[in-house]
C-alpha positions in Angstrom: 11.3 19.7 121.9 9.4 16.6 120.6 7.6 16.0 123.9 6.5 19.6 124.0 5.2 19.4 120.4 3.5 16.2 121.1 1.7 17.7 124.1 0.6 20.7 122.0 -0.7 18.3 119.4 -2.7 16.5 122.0 -4.1 19.9 123.2 -4.7 21.2 119.7 -8.4 21.7 120.1 -7.9 23.7 123.3 -5.2 25.8 121.7 -7.3 26.5 118.6 -10.4 27.4 120.8 -8.3 29.8 122.9 -6.9 31.6 119.9 -10.4 31.9 118.5 -11.7 33.6 121.7 -8.7 35.9 121.7 -9.5 37.0 118.1 -13.2 37.5 118.8 -13.2 39.1 122.3 -9.8 40.6 123.2 -10.6 43.9 121.4 -13.2 44.5 124.1 -10.5 45.2 126.7 -7.7 46.4 124.3 -7.9 49.8 122.7 -8.8 49.4 119.0 -5.7 51.1 117.6 -3.3 49.0 119.7 -5.3 45.8 119.0 -5.2 46.3 115.2 -1.5 47.2 115.2 -0.1 44.7 117.6 -2.4 42.1 119.1 -4.6 41.2 116.1 -1.6 40.0 114.0 -0.2 38.2 117.0 -3.5 36.3 117.7 -3.9 35.4 114.1 -0.3 34.0 114.0 -1.1 31.9 117.1 -4.4 30.8 115.5 -2.5 29.7 112.3 0.0 27.8 114.5 -2.9 26.0 116.2 -4.5 25.2 112.9 -1.2 23.6 111.7 -1.3 21.2 114.6 -4.9 20.2 113.7 -4.0 19.4 110.0 -0.6 18.0 110.7 -1.8 14.4 110.5 -3.7 14.9 107.2 -1.2 14.0 104.5 -3.4 15.6 101.8 -4.0 19.0 103.5 -0.5 19.5 105.1 1.3 20.4 101.8 -1.5 22.9 100.8 -1.4 24.5 104.3 2.4 24.9 103.9 1.9 26.7 100.6 -0.7 29.0 102.0 1.3 29.8 105.1 4.3 30.5 102.8 2.2 33.0 100.8 0.9 34.7 103.9 4.4 35.0 105.4 5.8 36.4 102.1 3.1 38.9 101.9 3.5 39.9 105.6 7.3 40.3 105.2 6.9 42.2 101.9 4.5 44.6 103.5 6.7 45.1 106.6 9.9 45.7 104.5 8.3 47.9 101.9 6.0 49.6 104.4 3.3 49.6 101.7 -0.2 48.5 102.6 -2.3 48.4 99.5 -5.7 46.8 98.8 -3.9 44.0 97.0 -1.9 43.2 100.2 -5.2 43.1 102.1 -6.9 40.9 99.5 -4.0 38.4 99.4 -4.0 38.2 103.2 -7.8 37.8 103.3 -8.1 35.1 100.6 -5.1 33.2 102.0 -6.5 33.1 105.5 -10.0 32.3 104.2 -8.8 29.2 102.4 -6.5 28.2 105.3 -9.3 28.6 107.8 -11.8 26.7 105.8 -9.5 23.7 105.4 -8.6 23.7 109.1 -12.2 24.0 110.2 -13.2 21.1 107.9 -10.4 18.9 109.4 -11.3 20.0 112.9 -15.0 19.0 112.5 -14.0 15.8 110.8 -11.7 14.8 113.7 -14.4 15.7 116.3 -16.9 13.6 114.2 -14.6 10.6 114.2 -13.6 10.8 117.9 -14.3 7.6 119.8 -13.2 8.6 123.3 -15.2 11.8 124.2 -13.1 13.8 126.6 -12.7 17.5 127.5 -10.4 18.0 124.5 -13.1 16.8 122.1 -15.7 19.1 123.8 -13.4 22.0 123.1 -13.1 20.9 119.5 -16.9 20.7 119.3 -17.2 24.3 120.5 -14.4 25.4 118.3 -16.0 23.9 115.3 -19.2 25.9 115.9 -17.1 29.1 116.2 -15.4 28.2 113.0 -18.6 28.2 111.1 -19.2 31.8 112.2 -15.7 32.8 111.1 -16.2 31.0 107.7 -19.4 33.0 107.4 -17.4 36.2 108.0 -15.1 35.3 105.2 -18.0 34.6 102.9 -19.9 37.8 103.8 -16.8 39.9 103.6 -16.0 38.5 100.2 -19.4 39.5 99.0 -18.9 42.9 100.5 -15.6 43.4 98.7 -17.2 42.9 95.3 -20.4 44.7 96.2 -20.1 47.3 99.0 -23.9 47.8 98.8 -24.7 44.2 99.6 -25.5 45.0 103.2 -27.5 47.8 104.7 -26.7 49.3 108.1 -22.9 48.9 108.0 -21.1 52.1 109.0 -18.1 53.4 107.1 -14.8 51.9 108.0 -13.8 54.8 110.3 -11.3 54.1 113.1 -13.1 56.5 115.3 -16.3 54.4 115.1 -16.8 51.6 117.6 -16.4 48.9 115.0 -14.6 48.7 111.7 -16.4 47.5 108.6 -14.8 44.1 109.0 -15.8 43.7 112.7 -19.4 44.7 111.8 -19.5 41.9 109.2 -18.0 39.5 111.7 -20.7 40.5 114.2 -23.4 40.0 111.5 -22.0 36.5 110.7 -22.4 35.3 114.3 -25.7 37.0 114.8 -26.8 35.1 111.7 -25.3 31.8 112.9 -27.0 32.1 116.2 -30.3 33.0 114.4 -30.7 36.0 116.6 -31.2 38.5 113.8 -31.4 41.9 115.5 -31.9 43.5 112.1 -29.6 46.5 112.2 -27.5 44.9 109.5 -29.4 43.2 106.7 -28.4 41.6 103.3 -30.1 43.4 100.5 -29.0 41.6 97.3 -29.8 38.0 96.5 -26.3 36.5 96.8 -25.9 38.1 100.3 -29.3 36.8 101.3 -28.6 33.3 100.1 -25.2 33.4 102.0 -27.0 34.3 105.2 -29.5 31.5 104.8 -26.6 29.1 104.1 -24.7 30.0 107.2 -27.8 29.8 109.4 -28.7 26.4 107.9 -25.1 25.0 108.4 -25.1 26.2 112.0 -28.4 24.5 112.8 -27.2 21.3 111.0 -24.0 21.4 113.1 -26.0 21.6 116.3 -28.5 18.9 115.3 -26.1 16.4 113.7 -22.5 16.8 114.9 -23.3 17.9 118.5 -26.0 15.3 118.9 -23.6 12.5 117.7 -20.9 13.7 120.1 -23.3 13.9 123.0 -24.7 10.5 122.2 -21.2 9.0 122.2 -20.5 10.7 125.5 -23.6 9.3 127.1 -22.9 5.8 125.7 -19.3 6.0 127.0 -20.5 6.9 130.5 -23.0 4.1 130.4 -20.3 1.5 129.5 -18.0 2.9 132.2 -20.7 2.6 134.8 -21.3 -1.1 133.8 -17.6 -1.8 134.1 
């Protein structure tokens, strides 16, 4: 058991990156109803497990992560047993996962930043860190939307017959903002939503300019030293 856990810990960036891709893109090939009922919770559980391996060496974050996971598990079991899905259940799940994901993403980016030996695992971590910013943007934008449903124009009603739910549209908007594409079909219309969009776009560019550049520089320097040897 210990060798298996050790191997997973060494591949934690790959594990986290894979679960992120499953969350983002698996709904393309899985029918929406089945995805929401079965696969979405499963992929989020796998993503949480991957996040636990990332923060396991951080003695400060680990206890906080355990508390958050405990709250999420309690909420999930309570909802399953009572068969009651209220707005409060959704809010607890949302806020719990938002805090969890923000802490895990911060630790992931910190580990990538501090990596000395740049290998394929670190590259996966680098890509995963960029995706994490988009997901943090989703939590931020969705939080604004919860308190002010009129914060964004162009979002369809949360109708299961539509191609995307309200949450998936905000997720889409977050990544379009991060990538600075800005098609314009969804736009922030109140100041706090506009500031949040600027913040995510700015953080994304700083990540590419600073974190990515440093990792690439380390990789080139590492190759140069290896060639000399």
